[in-house]
ROSE-4610 file (N, C-alpha, C; in Angstrom, 1 decimal, always signed):
// ROSE-4610
residu = [X/X/X/X/X/X/X/X/X/X/X/X/X/X/X/X/X/X/X/X/X/X/X/X/X/X/X/X/X/X/X/X/X/X/X/X/X/X/X/X/X/X/X/X/X/X/X/X/X/X/X/X/X/X/X/X/X/X/X/X/X/X/X/X/X/X/X/X/X/X/X/X/X/X/X/X/X/X/X/X/X/X/X/X/X/X/X/X/X/X/X/X/X/X/X/X/X/X/X/X/X/X/X/X/X/X/X/X/X/X/X/X/X/X/X/X/X/X/X/X/X/X/X/X/X/X/X/X/X/X/X/X/X/X/X/X/X/X/X/X/X/X/X/X/X/X/X/X/X/X/X/X/X/X/X/X/X/X/X/X/X/X/X/X/X/X/X/X/X/X/X/X/X/X/X/X/X/X/X/X/X/X/X/X/X/X/X/X/X/X/X/X/X/X/X/X/X/X/X/X/X/X/X/X/X/X/X/X/X/X/X/X/X/X/X/X/X/X/X/X/X/X/X/X/X/X/X/X/X/X/X/X/X/X/X/X/X/X/X/X/X/X/X/X/X/X/X/X/X/X/X/X/X/X/X/X/X/X/X/X/X/X/X/X/X/X/X/X/X/X/X/X/X/X/X/X/X/X/X/X/X/X/X/X/X/X/X/X/X/X/X/X/X/X/X/X/X/X/X/X/X/X/X/X/X/X/X/X/X/X/X/X/X/X/X/X/X/X/X/X/X/X/X/X/X/X/X/X/X/X/X/X/X/X/X/X/X/X/X/X/X/X/X/X/X/X/X/X/X/X/X/X/X/X/X/X/X/X/X/X/X/X/X/X/X/X/X/X/X/X/X/X/X/X/X/X/X/X/X/X/X/X/X/X]
num = [1/1/1/2/2/2/3/3/3/4/4/4/5/5/5/6/6/6/7/7/7/8/8/8/9/9/9/10/10/10/11/11/11/12/12/12/13/13/13/14/14/14/15/15/15/16/16/16/17/17/17/18/18/18/19/19/19/20/20/20/21/21/21/22/22/22/23/23/23/24/24/24/25/25/25/26/26/26/27/27/27/28/28/28/29/29/29/30/30/30/31/31/31/32/32/32/33/33/33/34/34/34/35/35/35/36/36/36/37/37/37/38/38/38/39/39/39/40/40/40/41/41/41/42/42/42/43/43/43/44/44/44/45/45/45/46/46/46/47/47/47/48/48/48/49/49/49/50/50/50/51/51/51/52/52/52/53/53/53/54/54/54/55/55/55/56/56/56/57/57/57/58/58/58/59/59/59/60/60/60/61/61/61/62/62/62/63/63/63/64/64/64/65/65/65/66/66/66/67/67/67/68/68/68/69/69/69/70/70/70/71/71/71/72/72/72/73/73/73/74/74/74/75/75/75/76/76/76/77/77/77/78/78/78/79/79/79/80/80/80/81/81/81/82/82/82/83/83/83/84/84/84/85/85/85/86/86/86/87/87/87/88/88/88/89/89/89/90/90/90/91/91/91/92/92/92/93/93/93/94/94/94/95/95/95/96/96/96/97/97/97/98/98/98/99/99/99/100/100/100/101/101/101/102/102/102/103/103/103/104/104/104/105/105/105/106/106/106/107/107/107/108/108/108/109/109/109/110/110/110/111/111/111/112/112/112/113/113/113/114/114/114/115/115/115/116/116/116/117/117/117/118/118/118/119/119/119/120/120/120/121/121/121/122/122/122/123/123/123/124/124/124/125/125/125/126/126/126/127/127/127/128/128/128]
x = [-161.6/-161.9/-163.2/-164.1/-165.3/-165.1/-165.8/-165.7/-166.3/-165.8/-166.3/-166.9/-167.9/-168.6/-168.6/-168.3/-168.5/-169.6/-170.7/-171.8/-171.7/-171.8/-171.6/-172.8/-173.6/-174.8/-175.3/-175.9/-176.3/-177.8/-178.5/-179.9/-180.0/-180.5/-180.6/-181.3/-182.4/-183.2/-182.4/-181.7/-180.9/-179.8/-179.1/-178.1/-178.6/-179.7/-180.3/-180.7/-181.3/-181.7/-180.5/-179.5/-178.4/-177.5/-177.5/-176.7/-177.4/-178.7/-179.5/-179.2/-179.3/-179.2/-177.8/-176.8/-175.4/-175.1/-175.6/-175.3/-176.0/-177.2/-178.0/-177.3/-176.6/-175.8/-174.5/-174.2/-173.0/-171.7/-171.9/-170.7/-170.6/-169.3/-169.0/-169.3/-170.1/-170.5/-170.1/-169.7/-169.5/-170.2/-170.5/-171.2/-170.5/-170.7/-170.2/-171.3/-171.4/-172.4/-172.0/-170.7/-170.2/-168.9/-168.4/-167.2/-166.0/-165.9/-164.7/-164.6/-165.7/-165.8/-165.5/-166.0/-165.7/-164.2/-163.5/-162.1/-161.3/-161.8/-161.1/-161.2/-162.5/-162.7/-161.9/-161.8/-161.0/-159.6/-159.1/-157.7/-157.4/-158.3/-158.2/-158.2/-159.1/-159.3/-160.0/-159.3/-159.9/-160.9/-162.1/-163.1/-162.8/-163.5/-163.4/-164.3/-165.4/-166.3/-166.9/-167.1/-167.8/-169.1/-170.2/-171.5/-171.5/-171.4/-171.1/-172.2/-172.9/-173.8/-173.1/-173.8/-173.2/-173.3/-174.6/-174.8/-174.5/-173.3/-172.9/-172.4/-172.6/-172.0/-170.5/-169.9/-168.4/-167.6/-167.8/-167.0/-168.0/-168.3/-169.3/-168.7/-169.6/-169.2/-168.2/-168.4/-167.5/-166.0/-165.9/-164.6/-164.0/-164.8/-164.4/-163.9/-164.6/-164.3/-162.9/-162.8/-161.6/-160.4/-160.6/-159.5/-159.0/-160.0/-159.6/-158.9/-159.3/-158.7/-157.3/-157.0/-155.7/-154.7/-155.1/-154.3/-154.0/-152.7/-152.4/-152.7/-152.6/-153.0/-154.4/-155.3/-156.7/-157.2/-156.3/-156.8/-157.7/-157.6/-158.4/-159.8/-160.1/-161.4/-162.4/-163.5/-164.6/-165.5/-165.9/-166.8/-168.0/-169.2/-170.5/-171.2/-171.4/-172.2/-173.6/-174.3/-175.7/-176.4/-177.2/-177.7/-179.0/-179.7/-181.0/-180.7/-179.4/-179.0/-179.0/-180.0/-180.2/-179.7/-179.3/-178.9/-177.6/-177.6/-176.4/-175.1/-175.2/-173.9/-173.4/-174.3/-173.9/-173.4/-174.0/-173.5/-172.1/-172.0/-170.7/-169.6/-170.0/-169.0/-168.6/-169.5/-169.2/-168.2/-168.4/-167.5/-166.1/-166.2/-164.9/-164.1/-164.8/-164.1/-163.5/-163.9/-163.4/-164.4/-165.7/-166.6/-166.6/-166.9/-167.0/-168.4/-169.4/-170.8/-171.5/-172.7/-173.5/-174.9/-175.5/-176.9/-177.8/-178.9/-179.9/-181.0/-181.2/-182.4/-183.6/-184.8/-184.9/-184.4/-183.9/-183.3/-183.9/-183.8/-184.2/-183.1/-183.5/-182.5/-181.8/-182.5/-181.9/-180.9/-181.2/-180.2/-179.0/-179.2/-178.0/-177.2/-177.8/-177.0/-176.3/-176.9/-176.2/-175.0/-175.2/-174.1/-172.9/-173.2/-172.2/-171.4/-172.2/-171.6/-170.6/-171.1/-170.3/-169.0/-169.1/-167.8/-166.9/-167.5/-166.7/-165.9/-166.5/-165.9/-164.7/-164.6/-163.6/-162.3/-162.5/-161.3/-161.5/-160.7/-160.7/-159.3/-159.2/-157.9/-156.9/-155.7/-154.6/-154.6/-154.8/-154.7/-153.4/-152.8/-151.6/-150.5]
y = [+25.7/+26.7/+26.3/+27.2/+26.9/+26.6/+25.5/+25.2/+26.2/+26.4/+27.5/+27.0/+27.7/+27.4/+28.7/+28.5/+29.6/+29.2/+30.0/+29.7/+30.6/+30.0/+30.8/+30.5/+31.6/+31.5/+32.9/+33.0/+34.3/+34.5/+33.5/+33.7/+34.1/+35.3/+35.8/+34.9/+34.3/+33.5/+32.2/+31.7/+30.5/+30.9/+32.0/+32.4/+32.6/+33.3/+33.5/+32.2/+31.3/+30.0/+29.2/+29.1/+28.3/+28.9/+30.2/+30.9/+30.6/+30.8/+30.5/+29.1/+28.1/+26.7/+26.4/+26.9/+26.6/+27.3/+28.5/+29.2/+28.4/+27.9/+27.2/+25.9/+25.3/+24.1/+24.3/+25.6/+26.0/+26.4/+26.6/+27.0/+28.5/+28.9/+30.3/+30.4/+31.4/+31.5/+32.8/+32.7/+33.8/+33.5/+34.6/+34.4/+35.1/+34.5/+35.1/+35.0/+36.0/+36.1/+35.7/+35.5/+35.0/+34.2/+33.6/+32.8/+33.6/+34.8/+35.6/+36.0/+36.4/+36.8/+35.6/+34.4/+33.2/+32.9/+33.0/+32.7/+33.8/+35.0/+36.1/+35.8/+35.4/+35.2/+33.9/+32.9/+31.7/+32.1/+32.9/+33.3/+34.1/+34.9/+35.7/+34.8/+33.8/+32.9/+31.7/+30.6/+29.4/+28.8/+28.5/+27.8/+26.3/+25.6/+24.2/+23.5/+24.2/+23.7/+24.8/+24.5/+25.5/+24.8/+25.5/+25.2/+26.0/+25.4/+26.1/+25.9/+27.0/+27.0/+26.7/+26.3/+26.0/+27.2/+27.7/+28.7/+30.1/+30.4/+31.7/+32.7/+34.0/+35.0/+35.0/+35.6/+35.8/+34.5/+33.6/+32.3/+31.3/+30.2/+29.3/+28.3/+27.6/+26.7/+25.6/+25.1/+24.1/+24.6/+25.9/+26.5/+26.8/+27.3/+27.5/+26.2/+25.2/+23.9/+23.4/+23.5/+23.0/+23.9/+25.2/+26.1/+25.7/+25.4/+25.1/+23.8/+22.8/+21.5/+21.5/+22.5/+22.6/+23.3/+23.8/+24.6/+23.6/+23.2/+22.2/+22.8/+24.1/+24.7/+24.6/+24.3/+24.2/+22.7/+21.8/+20.4/+19.9/+20.5/+20.0/+20.6/+21.6/+22.2/+21.2/+21.0/+20.2/+21.0/+20.5/+21.2/+20.5/+21.1/+20.6/+21.4/+20.9/+21.6/+21.5/+22.7/+22.8/+23.4/+22.7/+23.2/+22.5/+23.2/+22.6/+21.8/+21.7/+20.9/+19.5/+18.7/+17.4/+16.3/+16.6/+15.6/+14.9/+13.6/+12.8/+13.4/+13.9/+14.4/+15.6/+16.4/+17.6/+17.2/+16.2/+15.7/+15.0/+14.2/+13.6/+14.7/+15.8/+16.8/+17.4/+17.6/+18.2/+17.3/+16.0/+15.1/+15.1/+15.2/+15.2/+16.4/+17.5/+18.8/+18.7/+17.8/+17.6/+17.8/+17.9/+18.1/+16.9/+17.1/+16.0/+15.5/+16.3/+16.0/+16.9/+16.4/+17.1/+17.0/+18.1/+18.1/+18.9/+18.3/+18.9/+19.6/+20.8/+21.6/+21.1/+21.2/+21.4/+20.3/+20.6/+19.5/+19.6/+18.5/+18.5/+19.2/+20.1/+20.8/+19.8/+18.8/+17.8/+17.1/+16.6/+15.9/+16.7/+18.0/+18.9/+19.0/+19.3/+19.5/+18.2/+17.1/+15.8/+15.6/+15.9/+15.6/+16.6/+17.9/+18.8/+18.4/+17.9/+17.4/+16.2/+15.3/+14.1/+14.6/+15.5/+16.0/+16.8/+17.5/+18.2/+17.3/+16.1/+15.1/+14.5/+14.6/+14.1/+15.0/+16.2/+17.1/+18.3/+19.3/+20.5/+20.9/+22.2/+22.6/+22.8/+22.8/+23.0/+24.5/+24.9/+26.3/+26.7/+27.8/+28.3/+28.1]
z = [+84.9/+83.8/+83.1/+82.9/+82.2/+80.7/+80.2/+78.8/+78.0/+76.7/+75.9/+74.6/+74.1/+72.8/+72.0/+70.7/+69.8/+68.9/+68.8/+67.9/+66.7/+65.5/+64.3/+63.4/+63.2/+62.4/+62.0/+60.9/+60.4/+60.7/+61.3/+61.6/+63.1/+63.4/+64.8/+65.7/+65.3/+66.1/+66.5/+65.6/+65.9/+66.9/+66.6/+67.5/+69.0/+69.1/+70.4/+71.1/+70.4/+71.0/+71.4/+70.5/+70.8/+72.0/+72.0/+73.0/+74.4/+74.4/+75.7/+76.1/+75.2/+75.5/+76.0/+75.4/+75.8/+77.1/+77.4/+78.7/+79.8/+79.5/+80.5/+80.8/+79.9/+80.1/+80.8/+81.0/+81.8/+81.1/+79.8/+79.0/+78.8/+78.7/+78.3/+76.8/+76.4/+75.0/+74.3/+73.1/+72.2/+70.9/+70.1/+68.9/+67.7/+66.5/+65.3/+64.3/+63.4/+62.4/+61.0/+60.8/+59.5/+59.7/+58.6/+58.7/+59.1/+58.5/+58.8/+60.2/+60.8/+62.2/+63.1/+62.7/+63.5/+63.5/+62.4/+62.4/+63.2/+63.1/+63.9/+65.4/+65.8/+67.3/+67.7/+66.9/+67.2/+67.4/+66.5/+66.5/+67.9/+68.3/+69.6/+70.8/+70.8/+71.9/+71.5/+71.3/+70.7/+71.7/+71.2/+72.1/+72.1/+73.0/+73.1/+72.0/+71.6/+70.6/+69.8/+68.5/+67.6/+67.1/+67.3/+66.7/+65.4/+64.3/+63.0/+62.0/+61.6/+60.5/+59.2/+58.2/+56.9/+55.9/+55.8/+54.8/+55.3/+55.6/+56.2/+55.1/+55.4/+54.5/+54.6/+53.6/+53.5/+53.4/+54.3/+54.2/+54.8/+54.0/+54.5/+55.5/+56.2/+57.3/+56.8/+55.6/+55.2/+55.1/+54.6/+54.5/+55.8/+56.8/+58.1/+58.7/+58.6/+59.1/+58.6/+57.2/+56.6/+57.0/+57.1/+57.6/+59.0/+59.9/+61.3/+61.3/+60.5/+60.5/+59.8/+59.0/+58.3/+59.3/+60.4/+61.3/+62.5/+62.6/+63.7/+65.1/+65.3/+66.6/+67.0/+66.0/+66.2/+66.2/+66.3/+66.1/+67.2/+68.4/+69.5/+69.6/+68.7/+68.7/+68.1/+68.9/+68.4/+67.5/+66.3/+65.4/+65.2/+65.4/+65.2/+64.2/+63.0/+62.0/+62.3/+62.3/+62.6/+61.4/+60.6/+59.4/+59.0/+58.1/+57.5/+56.3/+55.9/+54.7/+55.1/+54.7/+55.2/+54.3/+53.1/+52.1/+52.6/+52.3/+52.6/+52.1/+50.9/+50.3/+51.0/+51.6/+52.4/+53.7/+54.3/+55.6/+55.4/+54.4/+54.1/+53.8/+53.2/+52.9/+54.2/+55.2/+56.5/+57.2/+57.2/+57.8/+57.1/+55.8/+55.0/+55.3/+55.6/+55.9/+57.3/+58.1/+59.5/+60.6/+60.3/+61.4/+62.3/+63.6/+64.6/+64.6/+64.3/+64.3/+63.3/+62.9/+61.9/+62.4/+62.8/+63.3/+62.4/+62.1/+61.1/+61.8/+61.4/+61.9/+61.2/+61.9/+63.4/+64.2/+65.4/+66.2/+67.6/+68.3/+69.7/+70.5/+71.4/+72.2/+73.2/+73.6/+74.5/+73.8/+72.6/+71.8/+71.5/+71.1/+70.9/+72.1/+73.2/+74.5/+74.8/+74.7/+75.0/+74.1/+72.8/+71.8/+72.1/+72.4/+72.8/+74.0/+75.0/+76.3/+76.0/+75.2/+74.8/+74.1/+73.2/+72.5/+73.5/+74.4/+75.4/+76.3/+76.6/+77.4/+76.7/+75.3/+74.5/+74.6/+75.2/+75.3/+74.3/+74.6/+73.8/+73.4/+72.9/+72.5/+73.7/+73.4/+74.4/+74.6/+75.9/+76.2/+76.8/+76.4/+77.0/+76.2]
């Protein structure tokens, strides 16, 4: 079964470029434009990994991350926060909320792809 990625961001250009990059890497991809939509899509069909923006409308990335980590059914989902927020305190908050990785924009596409692949190799959610 193909590994799946949910990309959550409110910037259309970021969504398009990340979607292209993840499809090119061989993943099944879905996109969400805000935190509420992300949680709804995860409830319908949990992805293996979430590329999660922080400054989202309705429910921010920190809240989405914390919500996923509080749900035992979602413990296997890998979460990578992708944001322009580069301060240490923001990165530390992302890890405190349960993120597996924190990538700062702008980023190298090769680095992002490698880090996603590494996390995918660590396993994903239990399906079924």
